[in-house]
C-alpha positions as CSV (number, residue, x, y, z in Angstrom):
1,X,0.0,0.0,0.0
2,X,2.8,2.4,0.8
3,X,4.5,1.5,-2.4
4,X,1.3,2.3,-4.4
5,X,1.0,5.6,-2.5
6,X,4.6,6.5,-3.2
7,X,4.2,5.7,-6.9
8,X,1.1,7.8,-7.1
9,X,2.8,10.8,-5.4
10,X,5.8,10.4,-7.7
11,X,3.5,10.3,-10.7
12,X,1.7,13.5,-9.5
13,X,5.1,15.2,-9.0
14,X,6.3,14.3,-12.5
15,X,3.0,15.6,-14.0
16,X,3.2,18.8,-12.0
17,X,6.7,19.5,-13.2
18,X,6.2,18.4,-16.8
19,X,2.7,20.1,-17.3
20,X,2.8,23.1,-19.6
21,X,2.0,26.5,-18.1
22,X,-1.6,27.5,-18.3
23,X,-2.9,30.4,-20.4
24,X,-4.1,32.1,-17.2
25,X,-0.5,32.3,-15.9
26,X,0.7,34.0,-19.0
27,X,3.8,31.9,-19.0
28,X,5.3,30.1,-22.0
29,X,4.2,32.7,-24.6
30,X,6.6,35.0,-26.4
31,X,6.7,38.5,-25.0
32,X,5.9,40.3,-28.3
33,X,4.6,43.6,-27.0
34,X,6.0,46.4,-29.2
35,X,5.7,47.6,-32.7
36,X,6.6,45.3,-35.6
37,X,7.2,46.6,-39.1
38,X,7.6,45.3,-42.6
39,X,6.7,45.7,-46.3
40,X,4.8,43.3,-48.5
41,X,2.8,42.9,-51.7
42,X,-1.0,42.8,-51.5
43,X,-3.2,40.8,-53.9
44,X,-6.8,41.6,-54.6
45,X,-9.7,39.5,-55.8
46,X,-11.5,40.6,-59.0
47,X,-14.5,41.7,-57.0
48,X,-12.3,44.1,-54.9
49,X,-12.3,47.7,-56.2
50,X,-8.5,47.8,-56.0
51,X,-8.1,44.8,-58.3
52,X,-7.3,46.9,-61.3
53,X,-4.4,48.5,-59.5
54,X,-2.6,45.1,-59.5
55,X,-0.3,44.0,-56.7
56,X,0.4,46.9,-54.4
57,X,3.6,47.4,-52.3
58,X,2.5,48.2,-48.8
59,X,4.0,48.9,-45.4
60,X,2.6,48.1,-42.0
61,X,3.2,48.7,-38.3
62,X,1.6,46.0,-36.1
63,X,1.6,47.3,-32.6
64,X,1.1,44.6,-30.0
65,X,-0.2,46.7,-27.1
66,X,-1.0,44.0,-24.5
67,X,-0.6,40.4,-23.6
68,X,-3.0,38.9,-21.0
69,X,-2.0,35.3,-20.7
70,X,-2.4,33.9,-24.2
71,X,-4.6,36.8,-25.3
72,X,-3.2,39.5,-27.6
73,X,-4.4,43.1,-28.1
74,X,-3.1,44.9,-31.2
75,X,-3.4,47.9,-33.5
76,X,-2.5,47.5,-37.2
77,X,-1.5,50.6,-39.2
78,X,-0.8,50.1,-42.9
79,X,-0.5,52.2,-46.1
80,X,0.5,51.9,-49.6
81,X,4.2,52.9,-50.2
82,X,4.1,56.6,-51.1
83,X,0.8,57.3,-49.3
84,X,0.9,59.6,-46.3
85,X,-2.3,58.5,-44.4
86,X,-2.3,55.3,-42.4
87,X,-5.3,53.0,-42.4
88,X,-5.9,51.9,-38.8
89,X,-7.4,48.6,-37.7
90,X,-7.8,47.0,-34.3
91,X,-7.2,43.3,-33.6
92,X,-7.7,40.8,-30.9
93,X,-6.1,37.4,-30.9
94,X,-4.6,34.4,-29.1
95,X,-1.6,32.3,-28.9
96,X,-2.2,28.6,-29.6
97,X,-2.3,26.5,-26.5
98,X,-0.5,23.6,-28.2
99,X,2.2,25.6,-29.9
100,X,3.0,28.9,-28.0
101,X,4.9,30.3,-31.0
102,X,1.7,30.3,-33.2
103,X,-1.0,32.9,-33.0
104,X,-4.1,34.3,-34.7
105,X,-5.5,37.8,-34.8
106,X,-9.0,38.8,-35.9
107,X,-9.0,42.3,-37.3
108,X,-11.7,45.0,-37.8
109,X,-11.2,48.3,-39.5
110,X,-11.7,51.6,-37.6
111,X,-10.4,54.3,-40.0
112,X,-9.7,55.0,-43.6
113,X,-11.4,54.2,-46.9
114,X,-9.9,50.7,-47.4
115,X,-10.6,49.2,-44.0
116,X,-11.3,45.5,-44.0
117,X,-11.9,42.6,-41.6
118,X,-9.7,39.5,-41.8
119,X,-7.6,37.0,-40.0
120,X,-3.8,37.0,-39.4
121,X,-2.2,33.6,-38.9
122,X,1.3,34.1,-37.5
123,X,4.3,32.5,-36.0
124,X,7.0,34.0,-33.8
125,X,10.4,32.6,-35.0
126,X,13.9,33.9,-34.2
127,X,12.6,37.4,-33.1
128,X,10.6,37.8,-36.3
129,X,6.8,37.7,-36.8
130,X,5.9,35.7,-39.9
131,X,2.2,36.4,-40.8
132,X,-0.3,35.6,-43.5
133,X,-3.5,37.5,-43.9
134,X,-6.8,36.7,-45.5
135,X,-9.7,39.1,-45.8
136,X,-12.5,36.9,-47.1
137,X,-15.1,39.7,-47.3
138,X,-12.9,42.0,-49.4
139,X,-10.8,39.4,-51.2
140,X,-7.4,40.6,-49.9
141,X,-4.4,38.4,-49.1
142,X,-0.7,38.8,-48.3
143,X,2.2,37.4,-46.4
144,X,4.8,39.5,-44.5
145,X,7.8,39.3,-42.3
146,X,7.8,41.8,-39.5
147,X,10.7,42.8,-37.3
148,X,10.5,44.7,-34.0
149,X,11.0,48.4,-34.4
150,X,14.2,49.4,-32.7
151,X,15.6,45.9,-32.6
152,X,19.2,45.3,-33.5
153,X,18.7,43.0,-36.5
């Protein structure tokens, strides 16, 4: 009986040490708060009013403003290269619970003529955010590599 109790306690101790951190603790997720920048090409579906403009070179600033456990709060600012006005969109997202380097952000536009709603799928890899974006309602898609503003890279 003591042997069974000792084995049970040992198993509990192993599980307690080996168990991944919970989302509530905010541990185990990359600390990505800050502003991330990059340029990319945007593609438009034929139904999008920008389709005739072809592929457009664009720049963005994705500002991750808050991490609350696995939850991410962000503001996305983007503009076509050469434009002066930023289009501003808000986003909320989450890190994956089974792979803490992967995240998704759901975005909704708040200012500008070309605001859209869409989904960012991303991964944090070697101090870089690699993202793909799909805006199904407006037929917009792109992929970008973002680096942290002010980082020595």
